[in-house]
C-alpha positions in Angstrom: 50.9 -30.3 -7.1 50.1 -28.4 -10.1 52.0 -28.2 -13.3 50.2 -25.8 -15.2 47.5 -23.0 -13.7 46.0 -22.5 -16.6 45.2 -25.9 -18.2 43.8 -26.2 -14.6 41.7 -23.1 -14.7 40.2 -23.1 -18.3 39.5 -27.0 -17.3 37.7 -26.1 -14.3 35.8 -23.5 -16.1 34.8 -26.1 -19.1 33.4 -28.5 -16.4 31.4 -25.8 -14.3 29.7 -24.4 -17.8 29.1 -28.6 -19.2 27.1 -29.7 -15.9 25.3 -25.7 -15.8 26.7 -24.1 -12.7 26.3 -20.3 -12.0 29.9 -19.8 -10.8 33.0 -21.8 -10.8 36.3 -21.6 -8.2 39.5 -21.4 -9.8 42.8 -21.5 -8.3 45.6 -20.7 -7.7 45.1 -17.5 -10.3 48.5 -15.9 -11.7 48.9 -13.4 -13.9 48.4 -14.9 -17.1 45.1 -16.6 -15.9 44.0 -13.1 -14.9 44.6 -11.9 -18.6 43.4 -14.6 -20.0 39.8 -14.4 -18.2 39.7 -10.5 -19.2 40.4 -11.8 -22.6 37.4 -14.4 -22.3 35.3 -11.9 -20.2 35.4 -9.0 -23.3 34.8 -11.4 -26.1 31.7 -12.5 -23.7 32.0 -16.7 -22.9 32.2 -15.8 -19.3 31.0 -13.4 -16.5 32.6 -11.1 -14.7 34.8 -12.6 -12.0 36.4 -11.9 -8.5 39.5 -12.3 -7.0 40.6 -13.8 -3.4 43.6 -13.9 -1.1 43.5 -17.2 0.7 45.6 -19.4 3.1 47.8 -21.0 -0.1 47.3 -18.0 -2.4 44.7 -16.5 -4.9 41.8 -17.8 -5.8 38.5 -16.2 -8.7 35.4 -16.5 -8.9 34.5 -16.8 -12.6 30.5 -16.4 -13.3 29.4 -18.2 -16.0 26.8 -17.5 -18.6 26.7 -20.5 -20.5 28.6 -19.4 -24.2 31.2 -21.7 -23.7 31.6 -24.9 -26.4 35.2 -25.3 -25.4 37.8 -24.0 -24.4 41.2 -25.3 -23.2 45.2 -24.5 -23.4 47.4 -24.9 -25.8 50.5 -27.4 -25.0 53.2 -27.6 -26.5 53.2 -23.5 -26.7 55.2 -23.3 -30.2 55.7 -20.2 -31.6 53.5 -18.7 -34.5 54.5 -16.5 -37.0 52.1 -13.9 -38.2 51.9 -15.5 -41.6 50.9 -18.9 -39.7 47.9 -17.7 -37.5 45.8 -18.6 -39.6 46.9 -22.4 -39.9 46.7 -22.5 -36.2 42.9 -21.0 -36.6 41.9 -23.6 -38.9 43.5 -26.4 -36.5 41.7 -25.4 -33.1 38.6 -23.6 -34.2 35.7 -25.8 -35.5 35.0 -22.3 -38.3 36.1 -19.0 -39.9 35.8 -16.5 -37.3 34.0 -18.2 -34.5 35.7 -18.2 -31.4 39.2 -17.0 -30.2 42.9 -17.8 -29.6 44.7 -16.5 -27.2 48.4 -15.4 -28.0 50.8 -14.5 -25.6 53.3 -12.0 -27.8 55.7 -9.3 -27.1 52.8 -6.9 -26.7 51.2 -8.5 -24.1 48.4 -11.1 -24.1 45.9 -10.4 -26.6 44.0 -12.5 -28.9 44.0 -13.6 -33.0 42.1 -10.6 -34.2 44.1 -8.1 -32.6 46.9 -9.8 -33.2 46.5 -9.5 -37.1 45.8 -6.1 -36.3 49.0 -5.6 -34.7 50.9 -7.8 -37.3 52.7 -9.6 -34.5 53.2 -13.2 -34.0 54.2 -14.8 -30.5 53.6 -18.4 -28.2 49.2 -19.7 -28.5 48.3 -20.6 -25.7 45.1 -20.9 -25.2 41.5 -21.4 -27.0 37.9 -20.8 -27.0 34.5 -21.5 -28.5 
């Protein structure tokens, strides 16, 4: 039984990236997984992805471009204030302005840079560099 679809999806993407595959199949796909994949696509870490319906739900075929060093879900998903966002960057990212943090805020799912511009905090759900 799957407990965290986001963690399973990011683990599958990272494992496929490490062994040099051109694409990977991620499933099941939830709304949060789709939004995180959209953010990773717009940041240039993955290529496009296609969702397809299967018997048990939906799957995504993610095309990899070889840009991910590490990605993963953050557990537990504690709240982060805007003032503490830089501490989270130091904890999860290897260097300043290298990689992205993905937050779930009351204005939607966004990266740490967008959250700083909009001056909102939220829950840290994933990272990628």
